[in-house]
Structures are given as C-alpha cells and as structure tokens.
N, C-alpha and C positions, 0 to 999 in steps of 0.2 A: 547516359548516366554511368558514372564510374562505379567500380566495385565497392569503394568506400561509401559512396552515396547510397547504394542499394543496402549495404549492411547497416548503415546509420538509420535508414528508414525502418528496416525490420526490427532493429533493436529498440527504437522508439515505440513501435507498436507493441513489442513484448513488454516493455517497462510500464506502459500505460496502466494496465490492470495491476501490476505489481505495486505501484505506488499506493493504491487503495489498501492493499493488504499490509504494506509497510506502515501506513498511517494508523490503521486500526490496531496493529500490533504495538507500535511505539506509544500510542496514546492511552494504553492501559494505565500508564502513569500520566497524570495531567501535565499538559504542556501547552505552550503558545506557539504560534506560527513560525516566528523567527527561529526559535530554538529547534523546532521540528525540521526546518530547512537545514540547519547545521547538523543535526543528528543524522538525517537521511544522507546528507553529503558525505559525512565522515564514514558512513557505512557503505559508501560506494553507489548510492542512489541519488545522485545529484538531480534536484528538481528546481525548476524556475519558480520564483515567487508568483509569477502571473499564472502558473499552472496550479500551484499548491493552494492558494487562498480560495479560488473558486471551488476547488475540490472539497476543501474543509466546509465551506458553506453548503455545498450539495449534500455531503455526508450528514451534516447537522440537520438539514431540512428532511432528510430521509429517516431521521431518528437513530442514526448509527453513531453519532457523536453527540455529546452534551457539551454545551458551552456556557461559560460564566465569565463576566467581566470582573477583573481585579482593578479596583479604583484606589487602592491603598497607596500605590506608588505615585510618583510625580506624573507618569504617563500611563493612562489606563491601557490594560492589555486583556485580550480575550483568551481565556484558557479553554482548552478542549480536553475531553476525556471520552474514551470509548464507552458507549452505553451498553446495557445488557444486550440489546438487539445487535449492536455492533460486535460484541464479543461472540455471540452465537453465529453471526455471519462470518466472522473471522475464522472460527473453528471449521465451518463448512467449506470455506474457501481453501483453507490449509489442507483439508482432506482431499479436495479436488486437485489441488496443486500436487500433492503426493501421488494421486492416482494418475495424473497426466505424466509426471516424471517417470513413474513405473512403466507406463505404456510406451513412452518414447525409448526408455532403456531397453525394453523388450524388442521394440522395432529395430533397434540398432544392434541386436544380437546379444544383448545382455540377458540376465535371468528373466525368463518370461513371467509376466504377471498372470496370476490365476484369474480365470474368467469370473469367479465368484467375488473377487475383490473389487471389481468395477461395475 
C-alpha cells in the first residue's frame, strides 16, 4: 500500500464523523440534499451523494433532522432542518471536537490543556 493510499484511508476515516457535524451545522438553515452537497463541497468537505443521502435519512430517523417535502415546484424536493435535539447534539460534538483539538495540541508540545477542561 502506498503512502498516498494510507493517507487517503485515514483522511476518509477522519472525515466520516466530520460530515455529521457539518450537516447538523449547515442545516440550521433549511436546505435540501443537492444544495447541501454543493455547500459542503465548496467548504472543502466533498461528499458523495451515495454517502450523504443515507446519512440524511439516518439523522432524520434519529430525530436529529426534521424533514419536509416542498411540492410547490415542478419537482418535489425534501428539505431538511436541524431539530432541537440535533442542535443540542451539535453543541456537544463541537465541545468534544475542541477538547480533542486541545488535547492533540498539548501532545504535540503546544499549550497544555488543563485537566479540569476535559
């Protein structure tokens, strides 16, 4: 396995959980799947549609997203919005994200994280 393949595998693993956070954060403003793909891609988080749509359905089933069909246009589209539970989870995940970042920074010799912070 080449170095590039090893890196690609680890980056994919790292991004997997990040996409959940990105979706919950982005969908605080209602949006539909295709627009979300575009928004994430422009932000540097390219996601395949075959990954995103099952994720959206799973987050909806978990009560983290609310969905509503818009049938007013010629082609019906399902709009998603982060639910109250999704917003609460997002906040918890962002706190954990910061905690992990602080811990890794400390491990690399940066400013140590206070034990009471984690």
